[in-house]
C-alpha positions as CSV (number, residue, x, y, z in Angstrom):
1,M,0.0,0.1,0.1
2,L,1.5,3.4,-1.1
3,Y,-0.9,5.7,1.0
4,R,-4.0,4.7,2.6
5,N,-6.0,2.6,0.1
6,F,-3.7,3.6,-2.8
7,E,-1.0,1.2,-4.3
8,T,0.3,3.3,-7.2
9,Q,1.3,6.6,-8.0
10,A,-0.9,6.5,-10.9
11,Q,-4.0,6.1,-8.4
12,L,-3.0,9.0,-6.2
13,D,-2.2,11.2,-9.3
14,A,-5.9,10.5,-10.5
15,E,-6.9,12.2,-7.7
16,Y,-4.7,15.1,-7.3
17,S,-3.9,16.0,-10.9
18,P,-6.3,18.0,-12.6
19,Q,-4.9,16.5,-16.2
20,K,-5.4,13.1,-14.9
21,A,-8.9,14.0,-13.8
22,G,-9.7,15.2,-17.3
23,I,-9.9,19.0,-16.5
24,D,-8.4,21.4,-18.6
25,S,-7.0,23.7,-16.0
26,S,-5.3,26.0,-18.4
27,A,-9.0,27.3,-19.4
28,Y,-9.9,27.8,-15.8
29,M,-6.8,29.9,-15.3
30,D,-7.5,31.9,-18.2
31,W,-11.1,32.7,-16.8
32,Y,-9.4,33.7,-13.7
33,T,-7.2,35.7,-15.4
34,T,-9.7,37.6,-17.5
35,N,-12.2,38.4,-14.8
36,S,-9.1,39.4,-12.6
37,T,-8.1,41.9,-15.0
38,K,-11.7,43.3,-15.3
39,V,-12.1,43.4,-11.6
40,R,-8.8,45.5,-10.9
41,S,-10.1,47.7,-13.7
42,E,-13.3,48.4,-11.9
43,L,-12.2,48.6,-8.2
44,S,-10.1,50.7,-6.3
45,C,-6.9,48.9,-5.5
46,Q,-3.4,49.3,-4.1
47,L,-1.1,46.9,-6.0
48,N,2.0,45.0,-5.2
49,V,2.2,46.5,-1.6
50,P,5.3,44.8,0.0
51,F,5.0,43.0,3.2
52,G,8.4,41.5,3.5
53,Y,11.7,41.6,2.1
54,T,11.9,39.5,-1.3
55,R,10.2,40.7,-4.4
56,A,7.5,37.9,-4.2
57,E,6.3,39.1,-0.7
58,H,3.6,41.5,-1.8
59,L,-0.1,41.9,-1.5
60,D,-3.1,43.8,-3.4
61,I,-5.6,45.7,-1.6
62,F,-9.1,46.3,-2.4
63,P,-10.5,48.7,-0.1
64,A,-14.2,48.9,0.8
65,P,-15.9,52.2,0.4
66,Q,-16.7,52.2,4.2
67,P,-14.4,53.2,6.8
68,E,-13.3,50.6,9.3
69,A,-14.4,47.9,7.1
70,P,-13.8,44.2,8.0
71,I,-10.9,42.4,6.1
72,M,-10.9,39.1,4.0
73,V,-7.2,37.9,3.5
74,F,-7.2,35.8,0.6
75,I,-4.5,33.0,-0.2
76,H,-4.3,31.8,-3.7
77,G,-3.8,28.3,-4.7
78,G,-1.9,26.5,-7.3
79,Y,-0.3,23.6,-5.6
80,W,2.4,25.9,-3.8
81,M,4.2,26.1,-7.3
82,M,2.1,28.0,-9.6
83,A,0.0,31.2,-10.0
84,S,0.1,34.6,-8.3
85,S,-2.1,37.0,-6.4
86,K,-3.0,38.7,-9.9
87,E,-4.8,35.6,-11.2
88,F,-7.2,35.8,-8.2
89,S,-7.9,39.6,-8.0
90,F,-11.7,38.3,-8.9
91,V,-12.5,37.3,-5.4
92,A,-12.3,41.0,-4.3
93,K,-15.7,41.8,-6.3
94,G,-18.3,40.1,-4.2
95,M,-16.8,41.0,-1.1
96,V,-16.2,44.6,-1.7
97,S,-19.5,44.9,-2.9
98,A,-20.6,43.7,0.6
99,G,-18.3,46.0,2.3
100,I,-15.3,43.9,3.1
101,T,-11.9,45.1,2.2
102,T,-10.2,42.5,0.3
103,V,-6.3,41.8,0.6
104,V,-5.0,39.1,-2.0
105,V,-1.6,37.8,-0.8
106,N,1.2,36.8,-3.2
107,Y,4.0,34.6,-2.2
108,E,7.4,32.9,-3.5
109,L,6.8,29.7,-5.1
110,C,8.1,25.9,-4.8
111,P,10.8,24.9,-5.8
112,K,12.6,28.1,-5.2
113,V,11.3,28.0,-1.7
114,T,9.9,25.3,0.6
115,I,6.6,25.0,2.0
116,D,7.8,25.7,5.4
117,E,8.9,29.3,3.8
118,I,5.4,29.8,2.4
119,V,3.9,29.2,5.4
120,R,6.0,31.7,6.9
121,Q,5.5,34.3,4.1
122,T,1.7,33.8,4.7
123,R,1.8,34.2,8.1
124,A,4.0,37.4,7.8
125,A,1.4,38.8,5.4
126,I,-1.3,38.6,8.1
127,A,0.8,40.1,10.6
128,W,1.4,42.9,8.3
129,V,-2.2,43.4,7.4
130,Y,-3.1,43.6,11.2
131,Q,-0.2,46.0,11.9
132,N,-1.3,48.4,8.9
133,A,-5.3,48.0,8.5
134,K,-5.6,51.4,9.6
135,S,-3.5,52.9,6.8
136,F,-5.8,51.6,4.1
137,G,-9.1,52.3,6.3
138,A,-9.8,48.8,7.6
139,D,-10.1,47.3,11.0
140,P,-7.6,45.4,12.3
141,N,-9.8,43.7,14.9
142,R,-11.8,42.1,12.3
143,I,-9.5,40.0,10.0
144,Y,-10.8,36.8,8.4
145,V,-9.0,34.4,6.1
146,S,-9.9,32.5,3.1
147,G,-8.0,30.5,0.5
148,H,-8.5,28.0,-2.5
149,S,-6.5,24.7,-2.7
150,A,-3.2,25.2,-1.5
151,G,-4.4,28.5,-0.2
152,G,-7.0,26.6,1.7
153,H,-4.0,24.6,3.2
154,L,-2.5,28.1,4.1
155,T,-5.6,29.4,5.5
156,A,-5.6,26.5,8.2
157,M,-2.0,27.0,8.7
158,S,-2.8,30.5,9.6
159,M,-5.5,29.5,11.8
160,I,-3.4,27.3,13.9
161,T,-0.6,30.0,14.4
162,K,0.5,30.8,17.8
163,W,0.4,34.5,16.9
164,E,0.9,35.7,20.6
165,R,3.9,33.4,21.3
166,D,5.7,33.6,17.8
167,Y,4.7,37.1,16.4
168,G,3.9,39.1,19.9
169,L,0.3,39.9,18.3
170,P,-3.1,39.0,20.0
171,S,-3.8,35.5,19.9
172,N,-7.3,35.9,18.2
173,I,-6.3,38.3,15.2
174,I,-8.0,35.8,12.8
175,K,-11.6,36.0,13.7
176,A,-12.8,33.3,11.4
177,G,-11.8,31.4,8.2
178,C,-13.0,29.9,5.0
179,A,-10.8,26.9,3.3
180,I,-12.1,26.2,0.1
181,S,-11.0,22.7,-1.6
182,G,-8.0,22.6,0.9
183,L,-5.3,20.2,1.4
184,F,-5.0,19.4,5.3
185,D,-3.1,16.2,5.1
186,L,0.2,16.6,3.2
187,M,1.2,12.9,3.6
188,P,0.0,11.9,0.3
189,F,2.2,14.3,-1.8
190,P,5.6,13.0,-1.7
191,Y,4.1,10.0,-3.8
192,T,2.6,12.0,-6.4
193,W,3.4,14.0,-9.6
194,L,3.9,17.1,-7.2
195,Q,7.0,15.8,-5.6
196,P,9.4,17.0,-8.2
197,K,8.3,20.5,-7.9
198,I,7.4,20.7,-4.2
199,Q,10.3,18.5,-2.8
200,L,8.8,17.7,0.7
201,T,10.8,16.2,3.3
202,W,9.0,14.1,5.8
203,G,9.7,16.8,8.5
204,E,7.8,19.4,6.4
205,V,5.0,17.0,5.7
206,L,4.5,16.7,9.4
207,R,5.0,20.3,10.3
208,N,2.8,21.5,7.7
209,S,-0.2,19.0,7.9
210,P,-2.8,21.1,9.7
211,I,-4.9,18.0,10.8
212,Q,-1.9,16.9,12.7
213,H,-1.8,20.4,14.9
214,I,-5.3,21.0,15.7
215,P,-5.2,24.0,18.4
216,E,-7.1,24.0,21.6
217,M,-8.7,27.4,20.5
218,A,-9.3,29.2,17.2
219,G,-11.9,31.3,15.1
220,S,-14.6,29.4,13.6
221,L,-14.0,27.8,10.3
222,I,-16.3,27.1,7.1
223,V,-14.7,24.2,5.1
224,T,-16.0,24.2,1.5
225,Y,-15.4,22.2,-1.6
226,G,-17.2,21.2,-5.1
227,E,-19.6,18.5,-5.2
228,K,-17.5,17.1,-8.4
229,E,-14.2,17.4,-6.8
230,T,-12.3,13.8,-6.6
231,S,-12.9,11.6,-3.3
232,E,-9.6,12.6,-1.9
233,F,-10.6,16.4,-2.1
234,H,-13.9,15.3,-0.4
235,R,-11.7,13.2,2.1
236,Q,-9.4,15.9,3.0
237,S,-12.0,18.6,3.8
238,Q,-14.2,16.1,5.7
239,D,-11.4,14.5,8.0
240,F,-9.8,18.1,8.7
241,L,-13.6,19.5,9.6
242,N,-14.1,16.5,11.9
243,A,-10.8,16.6,13.7
244,W,-11.7,20.6,14.0
245,L,-14.9,20.0,15.4
246,N,-13.7,17.0,17.8
247,K,-11.5,19.5,19.3
248,G,-14.6,21.5,20.5
249,L,-13.9,24.1,17.9
250,Q,-16.8,26.0,15.8
251,G,-16.9,24.9,12.2
252,E,-19.3,24.0,9.3
253,C,-19.3,22.2,5.9
254,L,-20.5,23.9,2.6
255,I,-20.7,21.5,-0.2
256,Q,-21.2,23.6,-3.5
257,P,-23.5,21.8,-5.8
258,G,-22.2,21.2,-9.2
259,K,-18.8,22.7,-8.7
260,N,-15.4,21.2,-9.5
261,H,-12.1,22.1,-8.0
262,F,-11.6,25.2,-10.1
263,T,-15.0,26.4,-10.1
264,A,-15.6,26.2,-6.4
265,I,-14.3,30.0,-6.2
266,D,-16.0,31.4,-9.1
267,D,-19.0,32.4,-7.0
268,F,-16.7,35.3,-5.5
269,L,-17.9,37.5,-8.1
270,N,-21.3,37.4,-7.2
271,T,-22.3,38.9,-3.5
272,D,-25.5,37.0,-3.8
273,S,-24.0,33.6,-4.4
274,L,-23.9,30.4,-2.1
275,L,-20.3,30.9,-1.3
276,C,-20.4,34.6,-0.6
277,K,-23.6,34.6,1.4
278,A,-22.0,31.9,3.5
279,I,-18.8,34.1,4.1
280,L,-20.6,37.1,4.7
281,T,-23.1,35.6,7.4
282,H,-20.0,34.0,8.8
283,I,-18.3,37.3,9.2
284,G,-21.4,38.8,10.6
285,T,-21.9,36.3,13.3
286,V,-18.3,36.7,14.7
287,N,-18.1,39.0,17.6
288,P,-14.7,40.6,17.1
289,S,-14.3,41.3,20.8
290,N,-14.9,37.9,22.4
291,N,-13.7,35.5,19.6
292,P,-11.6,32.8,21.7
293,S,-8.7,32.2,19.1
């Protein structure tokens, strides 16, 4: 047995490779790019704002028109090895329309850096947002995090961060999160087509599998994925949410009817969509002063 019930790499690749699953990922990426370009032309935005010392460490801010707005930090996907913040600007449209300032994070990619470093950069971006929120008219005490695919993994890694111990920041700076089609158990990936690019060591697998590090206290969490995703993506989300709930933390599952891995985020364009409504309801039910992260 290679991993769980899988005996060959081909079986695992069929679960985790868009190409093996018969999905034309390039067509979806073109759709992301086209809609993101349009959203950047329509919304006020501050692009390529540095939060770290390397050229890849920057973020794009889409401020809501209302002062002291809540913030959604969005972390893009791409299996830690492709894409950038620019393909995901479109996620700001529905959120900004609802009065949520949206910050889309960029980070360096594998194999230039490790997943350890990508996690560090993501946490540094969130710390920067907390420390600088007032400079772009938002409320540092109402930060929410979301991300897709590898960004769902990074959302979970952000929510399990020991902010007070490691950053000297309030332990509850992340009020809630939404992990979309996330990857919470990294154990399969050294056996897959991804390994030459992401070059995971077993130490990294253990350190960066959020299902292995469920905290005692954290904000509430939405775990969501497309109905048409592969069984492993279903399993990843279901197992992580169960582990989260078993620790006594707050969480809920949202299965998106008819969606696949790439369309599970296109509803960010529409404030009245199932996904946006779930996130906005989630934001509206969290008390920023009492959340026990």
